[in-house]
ROMI-961354 format. One record per residue: residue in one letter; z, y, x of N, C-alpha, C in turn. Coordinates in pm, whole numbers, padded with zeros to 5 digits, always signed. Last residue first. Example, Ala and Ser with C-alpha at 12.3 -4.5 7.8 and 13.67 -1.06 7.14 Angstrom:
BEGIN
S+00708-00225+01285+00714-00106+01367+00787+00003+01290/A+00780-00569+01319+00780-00450+01230+00780-00330+01320/
This chain:
BEGIN
A-01631-01451-00171-01756-01444-00246-01827-01577-00244/G-01428-01522+00001-01401-01525-00142-01527-01521-00226/T-01554-01477+00241-01512-01612+00207-01489-01627+00058/D-01586-01204+00230-01705-01289+00237-01671-01432+00197/S-01316-01125+00234-01401-01091+00120-01524-01180+00115/A-01237-01216+00482-01173-01272+00364-01257-01246+00240/A-01393-01050+00640-01414-01194+00647-01354-01262+00525/A-01286-00801+00575-01427-00828+00546-01454-00977+00545/D-01027-00829+00670-01049-00806+00526-01192-00840+00487/T-01082-00855+00943-01015-00962+00873-01038-00951+00722/A-01194-00604+00996-01275-00725+01016-01215-00844+00942/E-00975-00440+00942-01098-00426+00863-01184-00551+00874/A-00798-00527+01140-00762-00543+00999-00885-00533+00909/T-00937-00448+01370-00908-00590+01347-00877-00617+01200/V-00933-00171+01336-01062-00241+01340-01042-00390+01312/A-00657-00126+01348-00730-00091+01227-00864-00163+01221/D-00597-00206+01607-00536-00276+01495-00612-00250+01366/R-00740-00011+01747-00780-00151+01759-00722-00233+01644/R-00591+00214+01670-00733+00205+01634-00783+00061+01642/L-00345+00151+01785-00354+00164+01639-00500+00155+01593/N-00416+00158+02056-00369+00034+01995-00381+00037+01843/N-00479+00430+02081-00582+00328+02108-00543+00195+02045/L-00228+00540+02029-00339+00566+01937-00452+00466+01957/L-00085+00448+02255-00044+00412+02120-00159+00429+02021/A-00222+00580+02461-00223+00433+02455-00184+00384+02317/Q-00157+00843+02393-00298+00801+02395-00310+00649+02388/V+00120+00831+02431+00065+00857+02297-00081+00813+02290/N+00141+00794+02706+00193+00692+02613+00133+00707+02474/H+00029+01038+02796-00032+00909+02833+00013+00799+02737/T+00220+01215+02690+00078+01224+02650+00006+01093+02679/I+00444+01141+02834+00441+01115+02690+00298+01121+02638/E+00364+01237+03084+00390+01094+03066+00386+01057+02918/D+00350+01510+03031+00227+01439+03067+00244+01287+03052/R+00622+01563+02977+00519+01590+02876+00392+01511+02905/L+00728+01503+03228+00764+01421+03113+00663+01438+03001/M+00619+01713+03374+00583+01575+03410+00616+01480+03296/R+00748+01926+03242+00602+01916+03242+00557+01774+03274/V+01011+01876+03310+00972+01866+03169+00820+01856+03157/V+01005+01935+03580+01031+01797+03538+00987+01776+03394/E+00959+02210+03567+00866+02124+03641+00881+01977+03600/I+01180+02312+03433+01053+02309+03363+00952+02218+03434/P+01471+02102+03495+01388+02221+03516+01251+02203+03451/Q+01697+01955+03250+01597+01942+03356+01517+02072+03372/G+01870+01960+03036+01918+02008+03164+01819+02001+03278/E+01699+01706+02874+01816+01793+02868+01864+01829+03008/P+01499+01516+02880+01470+01648+02939+01590+01743+02939/D+01548+01187+02981+01594+01289+02887+01571+01426+02949/L+01275+00977+03065+01383+01065+03110+01420+01163+02999/L+01201+00679+02883+01166+00813+02928+01291+00893+02968/D+01080+00403+02780+01185+00437+02876+01150+00571+02941/W+01021+00335+02453+00964+00405+02568+01080+00450+02657/D+00999+00054+02257+01089+00144+02326+01018+00204+02447/R+00896-00037+01928+00867-00023+02070+00967+00075+02131/Y+00829-00232+01649+00931-00155+01721+00896-00155+01869/Q+00653-00254+01354+00643-00265+01499+00749-00176+01562/K+00768-00434+01065+00739-00310+01136+00728-00338+01285/G+00854-00662+00937+00720-00614+00907+00683-00484+00976/P+01203-00593+00875+01091-00682+00903+00957-00617+00869/Y+01389-00332+01032+01336-00391+00910+01219-00483+00946/V+01673-00199+01182+01556-00284+01201+01516-00348+01068/P+01795+00133+01249+01797+00007+01175+01666-00068+01189/C+01890+00276+01554+01782+00265+01457+01788+00132+01384/A+02089+00256+01744+02115+00338+01626+02010+00318+01517/D+02104+00128+01986+02087+00044+01867+02104+00123+01738/G+01952+00378+02187+02031+00256+02176+02000+00177+02050/C+01788+00587+02231+01886+00605+02124+01966+00477+02099/G+01572+00595+02414+01708+00618+02460+01812+00639+02352/M+01350+00607+02203+01355+00666+02337+01501+00695+02372/T+01138+00413+01989+01267+00466+02028+01263+00511+02174/I+00915+00405+01734+00923+00414+01879+01053+00483+01915/V+00786+00216+01482+00905+00291+01520+00916+00287+01671/V+00525+00196+01252+00561+00182+01393+00681+00271+01421/D+00541+00245+00983+00473+00123+01028+00511+00092+01172/A+00809+00382+00786+00729+00375+00908+00660+00240+00924/A+00982+00382+00574+00845+00426+00548+00753+00405+00667/Q+01227+00307+00682+01161+00218+00587+01015+00253+00566/V+01282+00537+00831+01258+00410+00900+01184+00314+00807/V+01326+00721+00632+01211+00741+00719+01180+00616+00802/D+01559+00613+00509+01433+00622+00434+01312+00639+00525/D+01774+00634+00685+01719+00503+00657+01581+00512+00593/T+01753+00895+00930+01791+00844+00799+01716+00715+00769/L+01858+01095+01192+01789+00971+01157+01843+00920+01024/P+01844+01454+01155+01917+01327+01172+01833+01208+01129/K+01635+01672+01343+01669+01611+01215+01745+01481+01239/P+01559+01981+01503+01619+01847+01509+01661+01799+01370/F+01242+02137+01427+01388+02143+01435+01443+02001+01438/A+00948+02345+01456+01017+02216+01466+01167+02237+01473/Q+00823+02583+01472+00868+02542+01339+00943+02410+01341/N+00748+02607+01736+00845+02702+01683+00897+02665+01545/M+00568+02471+01888+00680+02394+01834+00785+02484+01767/D+00227+02461+01950+00337+02543+01902+00445+02455+01840/L+00030+02403+02226+00092+02340+02111+00220+02413+02074/G-00096+02477+02466-00145+02529+02340-00086+02468+02215/I+00023+02404+02694-00100+02330+02660-00147+02365+02518/E+00242+02570+02695+00148+02579+02807+00018+02504+02780/A+00394+02482+02485+00314+02604+02466+00211+02620+02577/M+00525+02270+02607+00422+02242+02506+00335+02364+02480/A+00699+02408+02776+00603+02314+02831+00491+02281+02733/E+00853+02555+02588+00770+02622+02689+00662+02530+02743/I+00981+02352+02446+00894+02446+02374+00799+02515+02472/V+01127+02244+02660+01028+02162+02590+00929+02252+02515/A+01299+02451+02718+01203+02409+02821+01093+02323+02761/P+01459+02461+02484+01364+02570+02515+01261+02532+02621/N+01500+02193+02265+01516+02233+02405+01414+02343+02439/I+01575+02284+01931+01483+02223+02025+01510+02279+02166/E+01926+02280+01831+01791+02337+01835+01706+02260+01934/H+02146+02107+01814+02139+02227+01729+01997+02280+01719/A+02061+01751+01802+02111+01874+01865+02101+01991+01767/P+02152+01442+01643+02065+01559+01660+02136+01680+01720/M+02178+01146+01716+02281+01250+01726+02210+01383+01749/S+01941+01021+01660+02064+00952+01623+02184+01045+01629/G+01669+01203+01519+01763+01179+01627+01888+01110+01578/A+01310+01190+01453+01450+01201+01413+01539+01172+01534/S+00980+01242+01317+01072+01224+01429+01213+01246+01380/R+00659+01126+01198+00791+01182+01176+00873+01163+01304/V+00309+01143+01129+00419+01132+01224+00547+01193+01169/H+00012+00971+01055+00116+01063+01008+00243+01036+01087/V-00315+00968+01192-00180+00912+01193-00086+01017+01135/T-00540+01113+01188-00555+00971+01156-00421+00896+01158/G-00527+01375+01270-00498+01345+01130-00511+01200+01092/G-00578+01370+01543-00672+01438+01454-00651+01403+01308/S-00428+01265+01744-00480+01172+01643-00581+01238+01550/L-00338+01477+01897-00438+01387+01955-00499+01292+01852/H-00151+01607+01722-00264+01678+01783-00374+01582+01826/E+00034+01409+01653-00036+01483+01549-00163+01549+01605/T+00118+01344+01913+00050+01244+01830-00027+01311+01718/L+00242+01580+01996+00125+01530+02068+00047+01428+01987/V+00453+01592+01813+00353+01699+01816+00226+01651+01887/A+00593+01352+01879+00543+01376+01744+00432+01481+01743/A+00659+01388+02148+00574+01276+02109+00514+01299+01970/M+00830+01610+02130+00704+01620+02204+00608+01509+02162/Q+01037+01490+01981+00963+01606+01927+00830+01623+01998/S+01129+01291+02150+01070+01252+02021+00991+01367+01959/R+01218+01457+02375+01120+01349+02385+01051+01317+02253/G+01378+01688+02225+01289+01686+02340+01183+01579+02332/A+01548+01665+02018+01528+01800+02068+01429+01805+02183/N+01675+01441+01923+01556+01491+01852+01526+01635+01891/Q+01881+01317+02057+01904+01452+02007+01789+01506+01922/E+01783+01045+02097+01921+01076+02062+01934+01212+01995/C+01479+00963+01920+01559+00972+02043+01699+01016+02002/V+01202+00825+01761+01346+00844+01756+01403+00856+01896/F+00917+00856+01564+00971+00867+01698+01120+00900+01689/L+00713+00673+01353+00841+00742+01364+00888+00738+01509/V+00408+00672+01183+00476+00651+01310+00603+00735+01313/E+00196+00523+00958+00313+00609+00969+00388+00572+01098/P-00163+00522+00916-00039+00464+00970+00073+00568+00982/V-00282+00655+00598-00292+00641+00744-00162+00579+00794/P-00218+00644+00329-00359+00630+00368-00380+00613+00518/R+00001+00522+00139+00006+00558+00281-00135+00541+00337/D+00091+00632-00192+00004+00562-00098+00027+00611+00044/I+00400+00601-00351+00303+00693-00292+00222+00614-00189/A+00546+00385-00424+00513+00481-00530+00412+00585-00483/G+00643+00210-00242+00508+00187-00289+00465+00281-00399/M+00884+00258-00125+00887+00190-00255+00748+00153-00304/A+00805+00405+00093+00866+00274+00117+00870+00192-00011/Q+00718+00637-00037+00622+00554+00036+00677+00413+00057/A+00963+00731-00133+00858+00695-00229+00751+00608-00163/L+01085+00786+00113+01142+00685+00024+01039+00638-00078/A+00918+00991+00205+00930+00867+00280+00985+00755+00192/T+00966+01186+00010+00831+01133+00027+00836+00999+00099/L+01235+01234+00061+01196+01179-00069+01055+01120-00063/R+01210+01341+00322+01289+01219+00299+01251+01154+00165/D+01057+01570+00272+01002+01465+00357+01078+01334+00338/K+01232+01718+00111+01102+01676+00057+01043+01562+00139/T+01443+01760+00293+01465+01684+00170+01333+01632+00113/F+01316+01912+00495+01379+01785+00527+01397+01699+00402/R+01228+02143+00359+01132+02056+00427+01190+01916+00450/T+01476+02245+00263+01364+02217+00172+01267+02118+00235/T+01619+02280+00500+01669+02187+00398+01557+02148+00302/R+01460+02478+00619+01472+02346+00681+01524+02242+00583/S+01494+02694+00449+01360+02637+00466+01367+02498+00528/A+01779+02728+00472+01713+02707+00343+01577+02640+00360/L+01831+02773+00746+01885+02655+00679+01814+02625+00547/H+01771+02988+00899+01665+02889+00880+01708+02773+00791/A+02005+03130+00916+01892+03195+00848+01778+03098+00821/K+02180+02994+01074+02185+02966+00931+02071+03031+00854/V+02156+02853+01359+02093+02969+01297+02084+02944+01148/K+02275+02606+01408+02337+02726+01461+02286+02851+01390/S+02322+02303+01244+02243+02426+01249+02324+02544+01302/T+02469+02075+01204+02406+02094+01335+02333+02227+01350/R+02571+02083+00948+02660+02044+01058+02602+02076+01195/L+02352+02141+00790+02456+02242+00805+02546+02212+00925/L+02219+01899+00781+02162+02008+00861+02264+02118+00885/S+02391+01756+00611+02364+01705+00746+02305+01813+00835/A+02389+01909+00376+02514+01888+00448+02488+01844+00592/Y+02119+01891+00297+02180+02020+00327+02304+02002+00413/S+02100+01614+00251+02016+01678+00352+02074+01812+00394/E+02283+01576+00042+02299+01505+00170+02222+01574+00281/L+02172+01741-00159+02306+01768-00108+02329+01701+00028/V+01919+01617-00196+01930+01759-00161+02065+01788-00097/Y+01993+01359-00273+01920+01379-00148+01927+01525-00103/R+02117+01415-00518+02194+01353-00410+02125+01374-00276/Q+01901+01518-00663+02016+01603-00633+02099+01546-00518/V+01742+01287-00681+01693+01406-00610+01809+01496-00571/T+01906+01127-00840+01869+01085-00706+01823+01203-00622/E+01915+01282-01073+02039+01252-01002+02011+01208-00858/P+01651+01284-01165+01712+01409-01115+01839+01385-01036/T+01490+00986-01035+01568+01056-01137+01620+01187-01079/F+01158+00950-00909+01303+00954-00890+01371+01028-01004/T+00910+00928-01043+00940+00845-00926+01090+00835-00903/G+00904+01098-01252+00842+00968-01271+00864+00874-01155/A+00891+01380-01040+00915+01327-01175+00838+01196-01194/F+00881+01516-00804+00891+01370-00797+00924+01308-00934/T+00867+01783-00888+00765+01730-00798+00762+01577-00800/E+01101+01806-01040+00970+01821-01106+00860+01760-01019/S+01286+01774-00840+01289+01680-00954+01157+01686-01030/L+01230+01994-00684+01192+01862-00633+01198+01755-00742/E+01332+02198-00851+01192+02200-00808+01147+02061-00763/A+01602+02123-00877+01517+02133-00997+01370+02128-00959/A+01689+02138-00612+01696+02010-00683+01605+02011-00806/L+01654+02414-00570+01576+02318-00493+01575+02182-00562/R+01844+02519-00748+01702+02549-00765+01614+02449-00692/R+02081+02415-00639+02043+02383-00778+01894+02406-00798/L+02075+02531-00386+02070+02386-00399+02031+02345-00540/F+02097+02809-00448+01980+02755-00377+01966+02605-00398/E+02351+02815-00569+02232+02856-00644+02106+02800-00580/E+02510+02728-00355+02507+02652-00480+02383+02685-00561/P+02480+02925-00151+02421+02791-00135+02413+02713-00265/Y+02442+03224-00105+02476+03157-00229+02419+03016-00227/A+02374+03287+00152+02486+03359+00093+02534+03289-00034/L+02263+03125+00411+02271+03099+00268+02394+03168+00210/G+02207+03385+00649+02190+03246+00608+02199+03232+00457/P+02463+03626+00722+02327+03571+00742+02321+03425+00702/M+02686+03718+00452+02661+03674+00589+02519+03620+00602/G+02567+03959+00211+02662+03863+00262+02628+03825+00405/R+02256+03971+00029+02377+04032+00083+02476+03923+00127/R+01960+03799+00148+02051+03846+00045+02178+03898+00108/A+01796+03680+00325+01795+03826+00321+01894+03883+00220/S+01794+03412+00298+01861+03463+00416+01871+03615+00415/L+01635+03366+00076+01780+03355+00063+01854+03415+00180/D+01377+03554-00034+01428+03491+00087+01579+03488+00082/M+01266+03481-00366+01337+03570-00274+01386+03491-00154/
């Protein structure tokens, strides 16, 4: 049943029931990887963090489900419990309502599935910038299911490449990862004409990023092949 359709105020009329059910479902999904206690903690933390920034409570149930599952997946990847078949890229900006969201959608689109993408914000906004949604729709990319998410340690640990955009020192640093900073204008309060130019600049950056990742993959394959030949 759609929780937002139940009697009472719009949104989660019975959050305790929803949270218990979600914790039970995800405990089954991640059985053997995480204890039920760990899953429950992630469910409660994710719900609480989204509740603080969510204006439209009708979306809170689906967003909590997606956010919690993605965080647990990221943690499992960082632990080595789940394979990472493609590079993991994390985009971080302050509000996760413009730059990082556009970069994530463009990377997913242009990579054709050869890269897995996440995005987050050091101080997430309530909703995606409407001008950003409009600018992306103009090139055929739908952002209606996207929503701002807080930056969490697990998604940083799971990433191979972390790209920051004006979020300062909020992103934790771990060894063995590539960190890059893109100096981009914040689209907040900007007219659609400026947001379009920003979209095109991000597109250029994403294409360069993907080219670098492809070159890295070719180099890694060649290195592995040479090591294999040497070992033989």
